[in-house]
Short mmCIF file of the C-alpha atoms (twelve columns), coordinates in Angstrom:
data_MODEL
# 
_entry.id   MODEL 
# 
loop_
_atom_site.group_PDB 
_atom_site.id 
_atom_site.type_symbol 
_atom_site.label_atom_id 
_atom_site.label_alt_id 
_atom_site.label_comp_id 
_atom_site.label_asym_id 
_atom_site.label_seq_id 
_atom_site.Cartn_x 
_atom_site.Cartn_y 
_atom_site.Cartn_z 
_atom_site.pdbx_PDB_model_num 
ATOM 1  C CA . MET A 1  21.315 -2.598 -14.167 1 
ATOM 2  C CA . LYS A 2  21.417 -0.985 -17.617 1 
ATOM 3  C CA . VAL A 3  23.703 1.793  -16.389 1 
ATOM 4  C CA . TYR A 4  26.096 -0.798 -14.969 1 
ATOM 5  C CA . THR A 5  26.112 -2.596 -18.334 1 
ATOM 6  C CA . VAL A 6  26.812 0.683  -20.125 1 
ATOM 7  C CA . ILE A 7  29.693 1.475  -17.777 1 
ATOM 8  C CA . LEU A 8  31.251 -1.946 -18.400 1 
ATOM 9  C CA . LEU A 9  30.878 -1.634 -22.177 1 
ATOM 10 C CA . GLN A 10 32.343 1.852  -22.100 1 
ATOM 11 C CA . LEU A 11 35.303 0.645  -20.044 1 
ATOM 12 C CA . ILE A 12 35.928 -1.924 -22.780 1 
ATOM 13 C CA . LEU A 13 35.734 0.922  -25.299 1 
ATOM 14 C CA . TRP A 14 38.195 3.031  -23.291 1 
ATOM 15 C CA . SER A 15 40.552 0.052  -23.217 1 
ATOM 16 C CA . GLY A 16 40.375 0.029  -27.004 1 
ATOM 17 C CA . TYR A 17 41.175 3.737  -26.934 1 
ATOM 18 C CA . SER A 18 44.259 3.010  -24.805 1 
ATOM 19 C CA . ILE A 19 45.500 0.455  -27.308 1 
ATOM 20 C CA . THR A 20 44.850 2.822  -30.212 1 
ATOM 21 C CA . GLU A 21 46.602 5.669  -28.416 1 
ATOM 22 C CA . TRP A 22 49.564 3.423  -27.666 1 
ATOM 23 C CA . LEU A 23 49.804 2.408  -31.330 1 
ATOM 24 C CA . SER A 24 49.737 6.078  -32.396 1 
ATOM 25 C CA . ARG A 25 52.221 7.370  -29.837 1 
ATOM 26 C CA . HIS A 26 54.188 9.284  -32.499 1 
ATOM 27 C CA . ASP A 27 51.166 11.149 -33.881 1 
ATOM 28 C CA . LEU A 28 50.504 14.821 -33.344 1 
ATOM 29 C CA . ILE A 29 48.404 15.863 -30.345 1 
ATOM 30 C CA . LEU A 30 45.682 17.153 -32.699 1 
ATOM 31 C CA . TYR A 31 45.143 13.651 -34.055 1 
ATOM 32 C CA . LYS A 32 44.989 12.222 -30.555 1 
ATOM 33 C CA . VAL A 33 42.352 14.806 -29.575 1 
ATOM 34 C CA . CYS A 34 40.310 13.936 -32.665 1 
ATOM 35 C CA . MET A 35 40.612 10.252 -31.808 1 
ATOM 36 C CA . PHE A 36 39.428 10.941 -28.251 1 
ATOM 37 C CA . ILE A 37 36.407 12.824 -29.606 1 
ATOM 38 C CA . VAL A 38 35.534 9.873  -31.857 1 
ATOM 39 C CA . PHE A 39 35.777 7.402  -28.965 1 
ATOM 40 C CA . PHE A 40 33.781 9.747  -26.705 1 
ATOM 41 C CA . TYR A 41 31.057 9.940  -29.359 1 
ATOM 42 C CA . LEU A 42 31.033 6.138  -29.637 1 
ATOM 43 C CA . ALA A 43 30.726 5.823  -25.862 1 
ATOM 44 C CA . ILE A 44 27.757 8.201  -25.796 1 
ATOM 45 C CA . THR A 45 26.104 6.460  -28.754 1 
ATOM 46 C CA . ILE A 46 26.469 3.014  -27.186 1 
ATOM 47 C CA . GLY A 47 25.202 4.286  -23.857 1 
ATOM 48 C CA . ASN A 48 22.220 6.064  -25.348 1 
ATOM 49 C CA . TYR A 49 21.321 2.972  -27.392 1 
ATOM 50 C CA . ILE A 50 21.131 0.832  -24.253 1 
ATOM 51 C CA . VAL A 51 19.834 3.256  -21.617 1 
ATOM 52 C CA . LYS A 52 17.661 5.471  -23.868 1 
ATOM 53 C CA . SER A 53 18.057 8.429  -21.514 1 
ATOM 54 C CA . PRO A 54 20.491 11.244 -22.346 1 
ATOM 55 C CA . ARG A 55 20.961 12.202 -18.691 1 
ATOM 56 C CA . LYS A 56 21.751 8.651  -17.552 1 
ATOM 57 C CA . THR A 57 23.965 8.171  -20.600 1 
ATOM 58 C CA . MET A 58 26.067 11.217 -19.740 1 
ATOM 59 C CA . PHE A 59 26.223 10.098 -16.106 1 
ATOM 60 C CA . ALA A 60 27.448 6.625  -17.095 1 
ATOM 61 C CA . THR A 61 29.909 8.071  -19.614 1 
ATOM 62 C CA . PHE A 62 31.489 10.413 -17.088 1 
ATOM 63 C CA . ILE A 63 31.637 7.639  -14.487 1 
ATOM 64 C CA . SER A 64 33.382 5.275  -16.909 1 
ATOM 65 C CA . LEU A 65 35.706 8.059  -18.094 1 
ATOM 66 C CA . GLY A 66 36.537 8.857  -14.453 1 
ATOM 67 C CA . ILE A 67 37.320 5.222  -13.708 1 
ATOM 68 C CA . TYR A 68 39.449 4.999  -16.839 1 
ATOM 69 C CA . GLY A 69 41.305 8.230  -16.026 1 
ATOM 70 C CA . SER A 70 41.911 7.187  -12.422 1 
ATOM 71 C CA . PHE A 71 43.268 3.855  -13.557 1 
ATOM 72 C CA . GLN A 72 45.580 5.562  -16.069 1 
ATOM 73 C CA . ILE A 73 46.915 7.927  -13.394 1 
ATOM 74 C CA . ILE A 74 47.492 5.088  -10.925 1 
ATOM 75 C CA . MET A 75 49.292 3.013  -13.559 1 
ATOM 76 C CA . SER A 76 51.498 5.931  -14.574 1 
ATOM 77 C CA . ILE A 77 52.458 6.477  -10.907 1 
ATOM 78 C CA . ILE A 78 53.271 2.800  -10.485 1 
ATOM 79 C CA . TYR A 79 55.253 2.748  -13.752 1 
ATOM 80 C CA . VAL A 80 57.397 5.725  -12.706 1 
ATOM 81 C CA . ALA A 81 58.099 4.380  -9.222  1 
# 
């Protein structure tokens, strides 16, 4: 149940990343990469605080990042069509 909670919290965090990326759409790619690293670090920190297992934290982080990425790809396909 803790991993599920972590995934939901991280999806909320990735939504915040989407809003921040949208607000900084004119920034250089280097700044966007740095921002992604900061959000990735926050996701791992939040996950490790709740789960207290580095392996489960990385698992939950990659699952939530995969869900977020899949959703972004699907939305970009729908937006183009």
